[in-house]
PyMOL CGO cylinders between C-alpha atoms (Angstrom):
from pymol import cmd
from pymol.cgo import CYLINDER

trace = [
    CYLINDER, -43.81, -10.96, 310.96, -41.25, -12.98, 312.79, 0.3, 1, 1, 1, 1, 1, 1,
    CYLINDER, -41.25, -12.98, 312.79, -39.80, -16.44, 312.20, 0.3, 1, 1, 1, 1, 1, 1,
    CYLINDER, -39.80, -16.44, 312.20, -40.53, -18.41, 315.38, 0.3, 1, 1, 1, 1, 1, 1,
    CYLINDER, -40.53, -18.41, 315.38, -39.57, -22.02, 314.66, 0.3, 1, 1, 1, 1, 1, 1,
    CYLINDER, -39.57, -22.02, 314.66, -37.88, -24.16, 312.02, 0.3, 1, 1, 1, 1, 1, 1,
    CYLINDER, -37.88, -24.16, 312.02, -37.99, -27.82, 311.10, 0.3, 1, 1, 1, 1, 1, 1,
    CYLINDER, -37.99, -27.82, 311.10, -35.25, -29.31, 308.97, 0.3, 1, 1, 1, 1, 1, 1,
    CYLINDER, -35.25, -29.31, 308.97, -36.86, -31.98, 306.78, 0.3, 1, 1, 1, 1, 1, 1,
    CYLINDER, -36.86, -31.98, 306.78, -34.35, -34.28, 305.06, 0.3, 1, 1, 1, 1, 1, 1,
    CYLINDER, -34.35, -34.28, 305.06, -31.47, -32.09, 306.27, 0.3, 1, 1, 1, 1, 1, 1,
    CYLINDER, -31.47, -32.09, 306.27, -33.04, -29.00, 304.73, 0.3, 1, 1, 1, 1, 1, 1,
    CYLINDER, -33.04, -29.00, 304.73, -31.48, -26.51, 307.13, 0.3, 1, 1, 1, 1, 1, 1,
    CYLINDER, -31.48, -26.51, 307.13, -28.01, -27.92, 306.66, 0.3, 1, 1, 1, 1, 1, 1,
    CYLINDER, -28.01, -27.92, 306.66, -28.30, -28.10, 302.86, 0.3, 1, 1, 1, 1, 1, 1,
    CYLINDER, -28.30, -28.10, 302.86, -29.72, -24.60, 302.52, 0.3, 1, 1, 1, 1, 1, 1,
    CYLINDER, -29.72, -24.60, 302.52, -27.17, -23.13, 304.96, 0.3, 1, 1, 1, 1, 1, 1,
    CYLINDER, -27.17, -23.13, 304.96, -24.37, -24.63, 302.89, 0.3, 1, 1, 1, 1, 1, 1,
    CYLINDER, -24.37, -24.63, 302.89, -25.72, -24.05, 299.36, 0.3, 1, 1, 1, 1, 1, 1,
    CYLINDER, -25.72, -24.05, 299.36, -28.13, -21.12, 299.61, 0.3, 1, 1, 1, 1, 1, 1,
    CYLINDER, -28.13, -21.12, 299.61, -26.86, -18.93, 302.46, 0.3, 1, 1, 1, 1, 1, 1,
    CYLINDER, -26.86, -18.93, 302.46, -27.58, -15.62, 300.69, 0.3, 1, 1, 1, 1, 1, 1,
    CYLINDER, -27.58, -15.62, 300.69, -31.07, -16.67, 299.57, 0.3, 1, 1, 1, 1, 1, 1,
    CYLINDER, -31.07, -16.67, 299.57, -31.90, -17.94, 303.06, 0.3, 1, 1, 1, 1, 1, 1,
    CYLINDER, -31.90, -17.94, 303.06, -30.88, -14.58, 304.54, 0.3, 1, 1, 1, 1, 1, 1,
    CYLINDER, -30.88, -14.58, 304.54, -33.15, -12.86, 302.00, 0.3, 1, 1, 1, 1, 1, 1,
    CYLINDER, -33.15, -12.86, 302.00, -36.06, -15.12, 303.01, 0.3, 1, 1, 1, 1, 1, 1,
    CYLINDER, -36.06, -15.12, 303.01, -35.59, -14.24, 306.69, 0.3, 1, 1, 1, 1, 1, 1,
    CYLINDER, -35.59, -14.24, 306.69, -35.33, -10.54, 305.81, 0.3, 1, 1, 1, 1, 1, 1,
    CYLINDER, -35.33, -10.54, 305.81, -38.53, -10.75, 303.74, 0.3, 1, 1, 1, 1, 1, 1,
    CYLINDER, -38.53, -10.75, 303.74, -40.41, -12.48, 306.55, 0.3, 1, 1, 1, 1, 1, 1,
    CYLINDER, -40.41, -12.48, 306.55, -39.35, -9.76, 308.99, 0.3, 1, 1, 1, 1, 1, 1,
    CYLINDER, -39.35, -9.76, 308.99, -40.38, -7.03, 306.52, 0.3, 1, 1, 1, 1, 1, 1,
    CYLINDER, -40.38, -7.03, 306.52, -44.01, -8.18, 306.26, 0.3, 1, 1, 1, 1, 1, 1,
    CYLINDER, -44.01, -8.18, 306.26, -46.29, -5.92, 308.30, 0.3, 1, 1, 1, 1, 1, 1,
    CYLINDER, -46.29, -5.92, 308.30, -49.03, -8.41, 309.20, 0.3, 1, 1, 1, 1, 1, 1,
    CYLINDER, -49.03, -8.41, 309.20, -51.17, -5.72, 310.83, 0.3, 1, 1, 1, 1, 1, 1,
    CYLINDER, -51.17, -5.72, 310.83, -51.97, -4.51, 307.29, 0.3, 1, 1, 1, 1, 1, 1,
    CYLINDER, -51.97, -4.51, 307.29, -53.41, -7.96, 306.57, 0.3, 1, 1, 1, 1, 1, 1,
    CYLINDER, -53.41, -7.96, 306.57, -55.90, -8.09, 309.44, 0.3, 1, 1, 1, 1, 1, 1,
    CYLINDER, -55.90, -8.09, 309.44, -58.73, -7.30, 307.05, 0.3, 1, 1, 1, 1, 1, 1,
    CYLINDER, -58.73, -7.30, 307.05, -61.00, -10.32, 306.92, 0.3, 1, 1, 1, 1, 1, 1,
    CYLINDER, -61.00, -10.32, 306.92, -64.26, -10.02, 308.85, 0.3, 1, 1, 1, 1, 1, 1,
    CYLINDER, -64.26, -10.02, 308.85, -65.26, -13.43, 310.20, 0.3, 1, 1, 1, 1, 1, 1,
    CYLINDER, -65.26, -13.43, 310.20, -68.63, -14.85, 309.23, 0.3, 1, 1, 1, 1, 1, 1,
    CYLINDER, -68.63, -14.85, 309.23, -68.00, -18.00, 311.23, 0.3, 1, 1, 1, 1, 1, 1,
    CYLINDER, -68.00, -18.00, 311.23, -70.30, -19.01, 314.08, 0.3, 1, 1, 1, 1, 1, 1,
    CYLINDER, -70.30, -19.01, 314.08, -67.42, -19.26, 316.53, 0.3, 1, 1, 1, 1, 1, 1,
    CYLINDER, -67.42, -19.26, 316.53, -66.18, -15.70, 315.95, 0.3, 1, 1, 1, 1, 1, 1,
    CYLINDER, -66.18, -15.70, 315.95, -68.76, -13.57, 314.12, 0.3, 1, 1, 1, 1, 1, 1,
    CYLINDER, -68.76, -13.57, 314.12, -67.58, -10.08, 313.14, 0.3, 1, 1, 1, 1, 1, 1,
    CYLINDER, -67.58, -10.08, 313.14, -64.06, -10.61, 314.50, 0.3, 1, 1, 1, 1, 1, 1,
    CYLINDER, -64.06, -10.61, 314.50, -61.28, -9.15, 312.38, 0.3, 1, 1, 1, 1, 1, 1,
    CYLINDER, -61.28, -9.15, 312.38, -58.91, -11.91, 311.22, 0.3, 1, 1, 1, 1, 1, 1,
    CYLINDER, -58.91, -11.91, 311.22, -55.66, -12.11, 309.30, 0.3, 1, 1, 1, 1, 1, 1,
    CYLINDER, -55.66, -12.11, 309.30, -56.43, -12.64, 305.62, 0.3, 1, 1, 1, 1, 1, 1,
    CYLINDER, -56.43, -12.64, 305.62, -54.46, -15.49, 303.98, 0.3, 1, 1, 1, 1, 1, 1,
    CYLINDER, -54.46, -15.49, 303.98, -54.93, -13.80, 300.59, 0.3, 1, 1, 1, 1, 1, 1,
    CYLINDER, -54.93, -13.80, 300.59, -53.54, -10.48, 301.87, 0.3, 1, 1, 1, 1, 1, 1,
    CYLINDER, -53.54, -10.48, 301.87, -50.62, -12.19, 303.62, 0.3, 1, 1, 1, 1, 1, 1,
    CYLINDER, -50.62, -12.19, 303.62, -49.71, -14.14, 300.48, 0.3, 1, 1, 1, 1, 1, 1,
    CYLINDER, -49.71, -14.14, 300.48, -49.87, -10.93, 298.43, 0.3, 1, 1, 1, 1, 1, 1,
    CYLINDER, -49.87, -10.93, 298.43, -47.55, -9.12, 300.88, 0.3, 1, 1, 1, 1, 1, 1,
    CYLINDER, -47.55, -9.12, 300.88, -45.02, -11.95, 300.71, 0.3, 1, 1, 1, 1, 1, 1,
    CYLINDER, -45.02, -11.95, 300.71, -45.12, -12.25, 296.92, 0.3, 1, 1, 1, 1, 1, 1,
    CYLINDER, -45.12, -12.25, 296.92, -44.60, -8.50, 296.43, 0.3, 1, 1, 1, 1, 1, 1,
    CYLINDER, -44.60, -8.50, 296.43, -41.54, -8.52, 298.68, 0.3, 1, 1, 1, 1, 1, 1,
    CYLINDER, -41.54, -8.52, 298.68, -40.05, -11.62, 297.04, 0.3, 1, 1, 1, 1, 1, 1,
    CYLINDER, -40.05, -11.62, 297.04, -40.58, -10.08, 293.60, 0.3, 1, 1, 1, 1, 1, 1,
    CYLINDER, -40.58, -10.08, 293.60, -38.65, -6.93, 294.66, 0.3, 1, 1, 1, 1, 1, 1,
    CYLINDER, -38.65, -6.93, 294.66, -35.69, -9.21, 295.51, 0.3, 1, 1, 1, 1, 1, 1,
    CYLINDER, -35.69, -9.21, 295.51, -35.90, -10.82, 292.04, 0.3, 1, 1, 1, 1, 1, 1,
    CYLINDER, -35.90, -10.82, 292.04, -37.49, -14.10, 293.10, 0.3, 1, 1, 1, 1, 1, 1,
    CYLINDER, -37.49, -14.10, 293.10, -39.96, -15.33, 290.51, 0.3, 1, 1, 1, 1, 1, 1,
    CYLINDER, -39.96, -15.33, 290.51, -42.86, -17.71, 290.24, 0.3, 1, 1, 1, 1, 1, 1,
    CYLINDER, -42.86, -17.71, 290.24, -42.27, -20.66, 287.94, 0.3, 1, 1, 1, 1, 1, 1,
    CYLINDER, -42.27, -20.66, 287.94, -45.05, -22.58, 286.21, 0.3, 1, 1, 1, 1, 1, 1,
    CYLINDER, -45.05, -22.58, 286.21, -44.54, -25.87, 284.42, 0.3, 1, 1, 1, 1, 1, 1,
    CYLINDER, -44.54, -25.87, 284.42, -46.96, -27.69, 282.15, 0.3, 1, 1, 1, 1, 1, 1,
    CYLINDER, -46.96, -27.69, 282.15, -47.87, -31.25, 283.08, 0.3, 1, 1, 1, 1, 1, 1,
    CYLINDER, -47.87, -31.25, 283.08, -49.82, -33.94, 281.25, 0.3, 1, 1, 1, 1, 1, 1,
    CYLINDER, -49.82, -33.94, 281.25, -50.51, -37.60, 281.65, 0.3, 1, 1, 1, 1, 1, 1,
    CYLINDER, -50.51, -37.60, 281.65, -52.35, -40.20, 279.62, 0.3, 1, 1, 1, 1, 1, 1,
    CYLINDER, -52.35, -40.20, 279.62, -55.41, -41.85, 281.20, 0.3, 1, 1, 1, 1, 1, 1,
    CYLINDER, -55.41, -41.85, 281.20, -55.81, -45.02, 279.09, 0.3, 1, 1, 1, 1, 1, 1,
    CYLINDER, -55.81, -45.02, 279.09, -58.94, -46.20, 280.90, 0.3, 1, 1, 1, 1, 1, 1,
    CYLINDER, -58.94, -46.20, 280.90, -60.72, -43.00, 279.88, 0.3, 1, 1, 1, 1, 1, 1,
    CYLINDER, -60.72, -43.00, 279.88, -58.95, -42.70, 276.51, 0.3, 1, 1, 1, 1, 1, 1,
    CYLINDER, -58.95, -42.70, 276.51, -57.95, -39.15, 277.35, 0.3, 1, 1, 1, 1, 1, 1,
    CYLINDER, -57.95, -39.15, 277.35, -55.03, -36.92, 278.30, 0.3, 1, 1, 1, 1, 1, 1,
    CYLINDER, -55.03, -36.92, 278.30, -55.09, -34.85, 281.45, 0.3, 1, 1, 1, 1, 1, 1,
    CYLINDER, -55.09, -34.85, 281.45, -53.18, -31.58, 281.16, 0.3, 1, 1, 1, 1, 1, 1,
    CYLINDER, -53.18, -31.58, 281.16, -52.56, -28.79, 283.58, 0.3, 1, 1, 1, 1, 1, 1,
    CYLINDER, -52.56, -28.79, 283.58, -49.77, -26.98, 285.35, 0.3, 1, 1, 1, 1, 1, 1,
    CYLINDER, -49.77, -26.98, 285.35, -47.92, -26.79, 288.62, 0.3, 1, 1, 1, 1, 1, 1,
    CYLINDER, -47.92, -26.79, 288.62, -46.58, -23.51, 289.98, 0.3, 1, 1, 1, 1, 1, 1,
    CYLINDER, -46.58, -23.51, 289.98, -43.98, -22.74, 292.60, 0.3, 1, 1, 1, 1, 1, 1,
    CYLINDER, -43.98, -22.74, 292.60, -44.53, -19.44, 294.45, 0.3, 1, 1, 1, 1, 1, 1,
    CYLINDER, -44.53, -19.44, 294.45, -40.92, -18.25, 294.24, 0.3, 1, 1, 1, 1, 1, 1,
    CYLINDER, -40.92, -18.25, 294.24, -37.63, -19.60, 292.91, 0.3, 1, 1, 1, 1, 1, 1,
    CYLINDER, -37.63, -19.60, 292.91, -34.15, -18.13, 292.95, 0.3, 1, 1, 1, 1, 1, 1,
    CYLINDER, -34.15, -18.13, 292.95, -30.86, -19.91, 292.26, 0.3, 1, 1, 1, 1, 1, 1,
    CYLINDER, -30.86, -19.91, 292.26, -32.47, -23.39, 292.51, 0.3, 1, 1, 1, 1, 1, 1,
    CYLINDER, -32.47, -23.39, 292.51, -34.11, -22.69, 295.90, 0.3, 1, 1, 1, 1, 1, 1,
    CYLINDER, -34.11, -22.69, 295.90, -37.90, -22.92, 295.84, 0.3, 1, 1, 1, 1, 1, 1,
    CYLINDER, -37.90, -22.92, 295.84, -40.14, -21.12, 298.34, 0.3, 1, 1, 1, 1, 1, 1,
    CYLINDER, -40.14, -21.12, 298.34, -43.80, -21.78, 299.06, 0.3, 1, 1, 1, 1, 1, 1,
    CYLINDER, -43.80, -21.78, 299.06, -45.84, -19.49, 301.32, 0.3, 1, 1, 1, 1, 1, 1,
    CYLINDER, -45.84, -19.49, 301.32, -48.85, -21.38, 302.68, 0.3, 1, 1, 1, 1, 1, 1,
    CYLINDER, -48.85, -21.38, 302.68, -51.55, -19.85, 304.85, 0.3, 1, 1, 1, 1, 1, 1,
    CYLINDER, -51.55, -19.85, 304.85, -54.21, -22.26, 303.63, 0.3, 1, 1, 1, 1, 1, 1,
    CYLINDER, -54.21, -22.26, 303.63, -55.60, -25.67, 304.30, 0.3, 1, 1, 1, 1, 1, 1,
    CYLINDER, -55.60, -25.67, 304.30, -53.46, -28.46, 305.69, 0.3, 1, 1, 1, 1, 1, 1,
    CYLINDER, -53.46, -28.46, 305.69, -53.45, -30.61, 302.56, 0.3, 1, 1, 1, 1, 1, 1,
    CYLINDER, -53.45, -30.61, 302.56, -51.62, -27.91, 300.62, 0.3, 1, 1, 1, 1, 1, 1,
    CYLINDER, -51.62, -27.91, 300.62, -48.78, -27.69, 303.16, 0.3, 1, 1, 1, 1, 1, 1,
    CYLINDER, -48.78, -27.69, 303.16, -47.93, -31.37, 302.99, 0.3, 1, 1, 1, 1, 1, 1,
    CYLINDER, -47.93, -31.37, 302.99, -48.52, -31.45, 299.22, 0.3, 1, 1, 1, 1, 1, 1,
    CYLINDER, -48.52, -31.45, 299.22, -45.96, -28.66, 298.73, 0.3, 1, 1, 1, 1, 1, 1,
    CYLINDER, -45.96, -28.66, 298.73, -43.22, -30.60, 300.53, 0.3, 1, 1, 1, 1, 1, 1,
    CYLINDER, -43.22, -30.60, 300.53, -44.10, -34.20, 299.63, 0.3, 1, 1, 1, 1, 1, 1,
    CYLINDER, -44.10, -34.20, 299.63, -45.13, -33.68, 295.99, 0.3, 1, 1, 1, 1, 1, 1,
    CYLINDER, -45.13, -33.68, 295.99, -44.73, -30.23, 294.42, 0.3, 1, 1, 1, 1, 1, 1,
    CYLINDER, -44.73, -30.23, 294.42, -41.13, -29.60, 295.51, 0.3, 1, 1, 1, 1, 1, 1,
    CYLINDER, -41.13, -29.60, 295.51, -40.19, -33.12, 294.41, 0.3, 1, 1, 1, 1, 1, 1,
    CYLINDER, -40.19, -33.12, 294.41, -41.73, -32.49, 290.98, 0.3, 1, 1, 1, 1, 1, 1,
    CYLINDER, -41.73, -32.49, 290.98, -39.81, -29.23, 290.56, 0.3, 1, 1, 1, 1, 1, 1,
    CYLINDER, -39.81, -29.23, 290.56, -36.60, -30.94, 291.67, 0.3, 1, 1, 1, 1, 1, 1,
    CYLINDER, -36.60, -30.94, 291.67, -37.11, -33.77, 289.19, 0.3, 1, 1, 1, 1, 1, 1,
    CYLINDER, -37.11, -33.77, 289.19, -37.55, -31.11, 286.46, 0.3, 1, 1, 1, 1, 1, 1,
    CYLINDER, -37.55, -31.11, 286.46, -34.14, -29.61, 287.42, 0.3, 1, 1, 1, 1, 1, 1,
    CYLINDER, -34.14, -29.61, 287.42, -35.63, -26.31, 288.63, 0.3, 1, 1, 1, 1, 1, 1,
    CYLINDER, -35.63, -26.31, 288.63, -34.85, -26.53, 292.36, 0.3, 1, 1, 1, 1, 1, 1,
    CYLINDER, -34.85, -26.53, 292.36, -32.55, -28.58, 294.57, 0.3, 1, 1, 1, 1, 1, 1,
    CYLINDER, -32.55, -28.58, 294.57, -34.16, -27.65, 297.90, 0.3, 1, 1, 1, 1, 1, 1,
    CYLINDER, -34.16, -27.65, 297.90, -37.08, -25.73, 299.31, 0.3, 1, 1, 1, 1, 1, 1,
    CYLINDER, -37.08, -25.73, 299.31, -38.45, -23.54, 302.06, 0.3, 1, 1, 1, 1, 1, 1,
    CYLINDER, -38.45, -23.54, 302.06, -42.06, -23.73, 303.23, 0.3, 1, 1, 1, 1, 1, 1,
    CYLINDER, -42.06, -23.73, 303.23, -43.32, -20.68, 305.18, 0.3, 1, 1, 1, 1, 1, 1,
    CYLINDER, -43.32, -20.68, 305.18, -46.34, -21.48, 307.36, 0.3, 1, 1, 1, 1, 1, 1,
    CYLINDER, -46.34, -21.48, 307.36, -48.10, -19.94, 310.38, 0.3, 1, 1, 1, 1, 1, 1,
    CYLINDER, -48.10, -19.94, 310.38, -47.53, -21.26, 313.89, 0.3, 1, 1, 1, 1, 1, 1,
    CYLINDER, -47.53, -21.26, 313.89, -50.63, -22.19, 315.91, 0.3, 1, 1, 1, 1, 1, 1,
    CYLINDER, -50.63, -22.19, 315.91, -50.86, -18.76, 317.58, 0.3, 1, 1, 1, 1, 1, 1,
    CYLINDER, -50.86, -18.76, 317.58, -51.24, -17.07, 314.17, 0.3, 1, 1, 1, 1, 1, 1,
    CYLINDER, -51.24, -17.07, 314.17, -53.51, -19.80, 312.76, 0.3, 1, 1, 1, 1, 1, 1,
    CYLINDER, -53.51, -19.80, 312.76, -55.93, -19.17, 315.65, 0.3, 1, 1, 1, 1, 1, 1,
    CYLINDER, -55.93, -19.17, 315.65, -56.24, -15.58, 314.39, 0.3, 1, 1, 1, 1, 1, 1,
    CYLINDER, -56.24, -15.58, 314.39, -57.24, -16.72, 310.90, 0.3, 1, 1, 1, 1, 1, 1,
    CYLINDER, -57.24, -16.72, 310.90, -60.23, -18.60, 309.47, 0.3, 1, 1, 1, 1, 1, 1,
    CYLINDER, -60.23, -18.60, 309.47, -60.89, -22.07, 310.84, 0.3, 1, 1, 1, 1, 1, 1,
    CYLINDER, -60.89, -22.07, 310.84, -59.17, -24.85, 308.94, 0.3, 1, 1, 1, 1, 1, 1,
    CYLINDER, -59.17, -24.85, 308.94, -55.86, -23.06, 308.42, 0.3, 1, 1, 1, 1, 1, 1,
    CYLINDER, -55.86, -23.06, 308.42, -53.08, -25.45, 309.25, 0.3, 1, 1, 1, 1, 1, 1,
    CYLINDER, -53.08, -25.45, 309.25, -49.98, -24.61, 311.22, 0.3, 1, 1, 1, 1, 1, 1,
    CYLINDER, -49.98, -24.61, 311.22, -46.31, -25.41, 311.78, 0.3, 1, 1, 1, 1, 1, 1,
    CYLINDER, -46.31, -25.41, 311.78, -46.72, -27.67, 314.82, 0.3, 1, 1, 1, 1, 1, 1,
    CYLINDER, -46.72, -27.67, 314.82, -49.16, -29.94, 313.00, 0.3, 1, 1, 1, 1, 1, 1,
    CYLINDER, -49.16, -29.94, 313.00, -47.03, -30.12, 309.87, 0.3, 1, 1, 1, 1, 1, 1,
    CYLINDER, -47.03, -30.12, 309.87, -43.84, -30.89, 311.80, 0.3, 1, 1, 1, 1, 1, 1,
    CYLINDER, -43.84, -30.89, 311.80, -45.57, -33.69, 313.68, 0.3, 1, 1, 1, 1, 1, 1,
    CYLINDER, -45.57, -33.69, 313.68, -46.85, -35.33, 310.50, 0.3, 1, 1, 1, 1, 1, 1,
    CYLINDER, -46.85, -35.33, 310.50, -43.54, -35.04, 308.67, 0.3, 1, 1, 1, 1, 1, 1,
    CYLINDER, -43.54, -35.04, 308.67, -41.70, -36.56, 311.64, 0.3, 1, 1, 1, 1, 1, 1,
    CYLINDER, -41.70, -36.56, 311.64, -44.14, -39.47, 311.75, 0.3, 1, 1, 1, 1, 1, 1,
    CYLINDER, -44.14, -39.47, 311.75, -44.09, -39.86, 307.96, 0.3, 1, 1, 1, 1, 1, 1,
    CYLINDER, -44.09, -39.86, 307.96, -40.32, -39.97, 307.78, 0.3, 1, 1, 1, 1, 1, 1,
    CYLINDER, -40.32, -39.97, 307.78, -38.10, -39.22, 304.80, 0.3, 1, 1, 1, 1, 1, 1,
    CYLINDER, -38.10, -39.22, 304.80, -38.44, -41.07, 301.51, 0.3, 1, 1, 1, 1, 1, 1,
    CYLINDER, -38.44, -41.07, 301.51, -35.70, -41.59, 298.95, 0.3, 1, 1, 1, 1, 1, 1,
    CYLINDER, -35.70, -41.59, 298.95, -37.41, -39.08, 296.61, 0.3, 1, 1, 1, 1, 1, 1,
    CYLINDER, -37.41, -39.08, 296.61, -37.73, -36.25, 299.16, 0.3, 1, 1, 1, 1, 1, 1,
    CYLINDER, -37.73, -36.25, 299.16, -35.58, -33.17, 298.73, 0.3, 1, 1, 1, 1, 1, 1,
    CYLINDER, -35.58, -33.17, 298.73, -34.08, -31.06, 301.55, 0.3, 1, 1, 1, 1, 1, 1,
    CYLINDER, -34.08, -31.06, 301.55, -36.75, -28.65, 302.85, 0.3, 1, 1, 1, 1, 1, 1,
    CYLINDER, -36.75, -28.65, 302.85, -36.72, -26.13, 305.68, 0.3, 1, 1, 1, 1, 1, 1,
    CYLINDER, -36.72, -26.13, 305.68, -40.11, -25.44, 307.22, 0.3, 1, 1, 1, 1, 1, 1,
    CYLINDER, -40.11, -25.44, 307.22, -40.33, -21.98, 308.82, 0.3, 1, 1, 1, 1, 1, 1,
    CYLINDER, -40.33, -21.98, 308.82, -43.14, -21.24, 311.28, 0.3, 1, 1, 1, 1, 1, 1,
    CYLINDER, -43.14, -21.24, 311.28, -44.02, -17.54, 311.41, 0.3, 1, 1, 1, 1, 1, 1,
    CYLINDER, -44.02, -17.54, 311.41, -46.07, -15.44, 313.80, 0.3, 1, 1, 1, 1, 1, 1,
    CYLINDER, -46.07, -15.44, 313.80, -47.15, -11.85, 314.23, 0.3, 1, 1, 1, 1, 1, 1,
    CYLINDER, -47.15, -11.85, 314.23, -45.30, -9.52, 316.54, 0.3, 1, 1, 1, 1, 1, 1,
    CYLINDER, -45.30, -9.52, 316.54, -47.15, -8.68, 319.74, 0.3, 1, 1, 1, 1, 1, 1,
]
cmd.load_cgo(trace, "trace")
């Protein structure tokens, strides 16, 4: 795979370049090491492209996670709970970050749009507030790659547009969005 485009949300590129130069270089190296052709394994059952071989989000995520693990990045899971007084109950669960190393969090997202924005606007903020990360990287497909996946997969151009229109809040952390594509 190849990194095609970046978007520096809340000065993410500058912060990461200054504070996580080595980790950023590892992320770029990992992206370039993923052989996406091995992940073109999903046979479409969709009306618009029946029988067409598509890139599998599950296979792509697995490829990325294996490579990050070899470089000693690790997933981190935290327990969460909150009281719901109106229901007289507690809600408990967990949040998990795909990869963390030296306070830099990385999320790889080849799924639905809501998860991309959630990662940047909520999950990374939660992990920062817990003292686990100080900045993040979100790896997402560009439109060209998203068109070669199941319908509904979001993409870099859409995410960048929404984050620009949303603007930065005082609770947002520095995040670098990296749009990736397959090599021709």
